[in-house]
N, C-alpha and C positions, 0 to 999 in steps of 0.2 A: 593301448599299449598291449603290444602280444606278450605272452608268457613265453621264457625260453626255454629252447628243446634242451631236454638233456642230454650230454654226450652219449655217443654210441655203447662206450663204456660202460657207463652207468645203467643204462638199458639193459646190456647183457646180465651185469652182474644183478644187477632188479630180479631179471626173472630168474637167475641160476639160486639166488638166495631165496625167494619162494619156493621153488621147486625143493631146495634141500630142506626147508621149513616143512614141507607136504611130507617128508620122507621120513623127517624124523619126529614128527608130531605122534602124538600117541593118543588123541580124541577118538572116543569109543572104541578102542580098543580093548582085547582081553592081554591083561599082562602078569607075570610072572615077577616075585621080585627076588634080589639074591643080596643079601649082606654078609660081607666079610670083617671079621675081626683081626685084627693085628694088633701086636704089642703097644705100638706106636700110634693106634686109631682103636682103641676100643670102644665096644657099643656102648652109647651113653644109658642105653634100657635092655640091662639083661631079661627082664621079663619080656619084653618084646623088641627084638632088635632091629624089625621092620617098621615100627611105629611112623619114624617122622617120613621114611621114603614112601610111606603107605598114602600118608595126607600130603605130599607132592605129587605120586602119581593121580590119585583122586581129583588135586586140583587141576593136573593137566588134563583131566577128561576121560584117564582109562578105568577101566573096571579090574579090580584086582581079584585075582583067581585062585594064586596061590604064591608060596614062600618058600625059600631055601635059603638055610643059614651054614654058615662055617667057621671055625676058628682056627688061625694057621699062625706059625711063627714066622714065615714070609710068603710070599706070595708067589706062585707058578709062574715063570717069565712069559711064557706063551700064552696061557689061557686064564692066567690069574687063578682059578680056580684050579685043585689039585684033579688030574686025568678020572679017579673015581665021580668027583664030585660033577664034573662035567656030565659022564655018562648018565647020573642021578639026574641031572636037571634036563637034560634031554626029553628022557622018560617023562618026566613032571611037563614039560611044555606039550608034548603028544597027547599024554591022557588029559590034559585040559584045553585041548584046541588052541592053545595062546597065540597071540600074534606079536608079543614081545615080550623081550628080556630085560628088565631092569636094574641094575647094579645101583646098590648105595655106595659106592665107590668110585672113583677115576680110574678109566682103564687107557691103556697106552691103544694108538688106531691099530696096531698089528694084534694085539690083545681083543681086541673088539672082533676083527677080522675073523680071526680064528674061532672064534665063540661062535660067531654067525655060521660060518662055514659046518663045525661040529654040531648046530642044533639046530638048524636050517630055520631060523625067525630073526630080524633084526633084534640088535643088542645096543641099548645105550644106557651111557654111564650117568652119575648124580649129576656133573655138570652141565651134560645135554641138556638132562630132564627138566633143569631151575632154567636153564635159557629159554626154553622151548615154553614154560611157563610166564617167564618175562615177556617174551615175543606176545603171547597171547593176550595180556593184560595191559600191553601198551597202548596208548591213547593219545597223545599227543606226539606232537612233531619230534621234540624234543626227546622224550622217552622212544621212540622208535628210532632215531639215531643211537642214542645209547645203547639199545639192545642188539641192533643190526651191526654196531663194532663189536661188541663183546662175541656174539656169535662168529663174525667173519675169523676174529682171531682166533678163537677157539679151534674152527673149521679149519685154518688155514693149514698145517702139518696131518691133516686128514684128507686132503686132498684127491689124493690118489683112489680112495675108494669113495668117495661122496659126490663128486662132480662131473659123473660121466655124461651128464645131458648136453655139454657144450660141443658143440662141431670141431672138429679136427682143422688145424691151420692147413691152408692149402695153397699152392702157388708160391711164386718167389718175389722178391724184390727188396729194394733199400733198406737196408736194417733188419732183414727178414733173413731166417736160416734156410729158408723154402721149403719144400715139402717134408724134410726129416723133423721140421719141429715138433714136437709134441702136445697134445691135447692139453697134458698136464703142465707143461711146461707155459702155454698160453693162459691158462686158469690160473696159475699163480701170480701173472703178471698183471690180469684182471684183478685179482682179489686183492694184491697188495697196491694197486692202484686206487681201488674202491678204499679200502682201509685209511691209506694217506688222505684221501679226500674226507671221508667222515670225520676224522681227527682235526681237521683244520675246520670244519663245520663246528665240533663240537667244541673245540679251542676257542671260538668267536661265540659261542652259546657260554664257555665257563667264564670267558671274559666279563660279559652282559652282566650273569649271574653276578660275579664279586663285585661289580660296580653296584649293583643293585642291592647287596646284601650291605656293602658299606655304607651305605647312603641311609642304612638304617642304626648308623654307627651312634647316634643321640639317644637311641631307644634300648627299653630293656628288651632283649631278645631272646627266648626261652625256645628249645628244641624238644620235641618228644622222640627219642630213639629206643630201640628194643627189639626183641626177636620177633618175627614175622608171627601175627595172629596173637600178639599179646594184649591188645584190646586198645591200641593209641588211637584209634579214629572215635573209637566208644568214648573214650574219656575225653578227646578233643570237643568231640560234641557236646557233653556235659559241661564243659568248662568254657565253651565260647559261644555253644548255640550254632556252630558251624552248617548243621545238616549236612555232615558229610556220610554218605552212603556207606552203611557198616554191613559187613559180609563175614559171613565165619568160613573165609580161607584163607590160606595162604597166599602172600603177595598179594593182596586186594588192593593197597596203594603202592604206586609207581612214582606218582610225582608230587609233589612238597605244594603243600598248602598253609597259607599263614593267613591269623586271623587275628583279631584283638582280643584279650582278656583282661576283663576288667576286675582286680581283685580287691578285694575289701580294706580300706584302710591302707591302702597303697595307691592305686591307679591302674594305670593302663600301661600292660605287657602285649609284645608281639609272640603268639603261639604258633610254633609251625610242626608238622607232622610230616614225618619222613619215611623212606621207604624202609620195609623190615627187613631185619638182618636172619642170619641163620647158620648152622655148623658148617663149616667148609665152604662158604659162598665162594664161588669161581672168583680168580683177582682179575681176570679180564673184566668181569662184572664191576668191581668194587673201582677199578681204573676209569669205566668210561660212565660211571655215574657221579663222577664227581661233582659234575656241575651241580646235579641234584642234591647233594649230601652237602653243599658250600654252606646252606643253611646249619647244618649243624656243627661245621668246622669255625663258624663265625660268632655261635650264640654264645650268650654272656654265661649262658646257664643250661644242662643238658636234664633233661627228666628221663632217667631208663628206667622205660615200663618193664614191669615182668608179669607173668602170667601165674599168679600165686596158688592156682589149683592146679598147676601142671607138675607132674611127679617130677620133672625134667628141669625144676625152674633154676637150680643150680649151675648145670650145664647149660642153660640158656644165658644166664649173666657172664658166664665165662665165654662163650660165644661171642656174644656182644662186646666185650670188652675188648677182645682178639680184633674186631673189626674195628672200633676204636683207635686202637694201637696203630693201624694201617692207615687211619685217617689223621692222623697225629692229633686225635683229640684223647688221648691217656690223661694227660694232667688237666684237660677242663674243667671247673666245677661242675659236679654232677651229686643229681638227689636220687636214689633208689626207689622206686612206685612200686610197691606190691599189690596189683590189680587183680580183678576179678574175685575178690574175696567173696562175693555172693555166692560163689560155686563152689564153695568148700565145704565139703561133708563133715570135715574132721579140722576142727580150726588149732590143732596141736601143730599141724603142717605150718601153719601163718606164724605160729610161735616159735618154732624151729628157726625158721626164715629170719623172723625177727632179734633171734640170739645172734645168728650169724652175721646180720646188717642191723645193728642196734640205731643206725640214724634213716633206716627205712620210714618209708610211709606206706600204711594198709589203706587203700582204697577201693571201692565200687564203681567203675565209669558208668555203669549199666542203670545203680541204683543212688548213687552218690553218696553213700557213706563213705566219711573220711576225707570229703573234699574239704572242708574248713579247717582239718588240720593241715593237708597238702598246702593250702593257702599261705597258713602260719610256718610252715618250712621254705614255702620257696620266699617269702619276705624276709626270713632269716636269713637263707643264701644269698640273696640280691643284696642286703645290707652288708655284706661282709665287703662286698664291693665298693663300699663307700667309703672315703677318707674325712677326717676332720681337720679341717685347713684354716688355716691366717692369709689370706689375699689382701695385698696391699696394692693399688693404684692408682694413677691420678683421678680427681675427682670429675673430669671431664671425659673419662674413657667411657664412652656409651656401649660399645662392643661387648665390651666385658662386663660391665654393670646389667646388660640387659641379657646376655647368656648365664648371668648366675642366677637373676632373679627367675628366668624360666625353668633351670634345671639342679639349682640346689636348693637344700633348705637352708635359709639363713636363718641364725639366731642371735647375731649383734654384729651391728653396723657404726662405726664411729668416722668421723669428718675429723681430719686436720688441718684448720685454714691455715697456718702458718706455713705448711709442707704441701698446700692444695692435692691433699691426699685422703682417701678414704679405705679404712681398713674393715674389713668384714671377715668374718668369723662364721662358717658354713659346714655342711655336710654334704658334700658333692662326690658322685661318682667317680672312681680313680681313672676310667677309661676316658673319662672326657676333661682331663686336668689338661691335656694337651691343646684344646682349644683355645684355652685362656692364656697360651704362652707368649709372651714378647717382652721386647727390652723396657718398657715400662709396669711389669707385673712382676712383683715379688710372689713366692708361694713357701709357707713353712708349715709343716704338717704339727699337727697340735696332738700329743699324747694323752689320751685319756686317762685321768685321775685315778688310782685305783682307791678301791673305797678303804677308808681308813677304820682299824677295830676300836671299838668302843672303849674307853677310859678303863673299864676293870678287864678289859682281857689283856691290857697291855701291863697291869699290875700282877695279871696269874703270871705274865710270861716272864716278868723279871723277879719273881718269888721264884 
């Protein structure tokens, strides 16, 4: 059976996309970094404002040659920076013989164009750099589709400057405006067609993922979430022996991995590792990666992993919390994990984090320190999902009885021969209660009895 040939538009847009990626890649290039602090977007690290954008640039393969920073009350509409800083940036680029300028801010298309004309080298903003990193990391067909969609949606308003390689539409015909139709209008139509095609394919992937995740409804599912390079993959290897390749770089994991984790005194749970988050993660990227992040949205428990050795740990926690809100996961049960404690030179930093987050668990995914406490905390969190219930059903209801034997902790069972009923007292996960619903099943929740004070305490209270 022959493979289907791609539509002409797909071929054209694919070539255009590859050319655009090459144009905006920074691999093996010498870069100058620029970071602007604004009242609504202050620097998370005053000591080194370019710390994070440097890590991103190096992850993309660039060599950082220099940096320039500025504090402003508002941006300059034409060039983002003030005119004096633009001149200073031009001199810095020339003196370092740099190939590219990378902003730790998002620029408007006109601002990027004006800066390129003033400086003489290409200019990229933060979102373009992150998208380029994701494009270089994508390995599976799913992640490639997601990254391509995010890049195209981000590039659509920038077509006028970026898509000069497609040929001009020539000739007339039915439905065409003839030789007057510009290349830009033709490009926009092709890009919009490709975006619709990608969204259709990703909706199919999302539907398949949703069904796959929901099929684990009877399982205890846990997802690792956190800032990029927080050590999630290393921790997963320690917990599940998954053998995931661990790299000290940003966004090393784009595809979700799910493995079995056997917790002592509890049993098996399913643990998933997800793509890392970052401050100001492009919205197009979050939207297109909904299929990959469906594991986190449907998990019974989130393990929010933080690099405790990072001076920006609190800022990272806030950034991840913001993305979780965007994914409608803000109210999901979450356990904060302070990872990489083996890298701490000063344990007072850990003490400060623990004071701000009393329920957090400190661990080292590398050495295994704190893993036993983590297992206890996970068991406590999962136990909160259990209900103590009294279930009454027909003695011959084999479906319900088999389900309870498999998924509940039964501690009392009583048969009523006169009514042909069985009364079962058990602990059962709340999210599984709907599986036993039916016209012949009655469920009553049993409140746990509060411990009574000893007699001498009652006497003291009455006195």
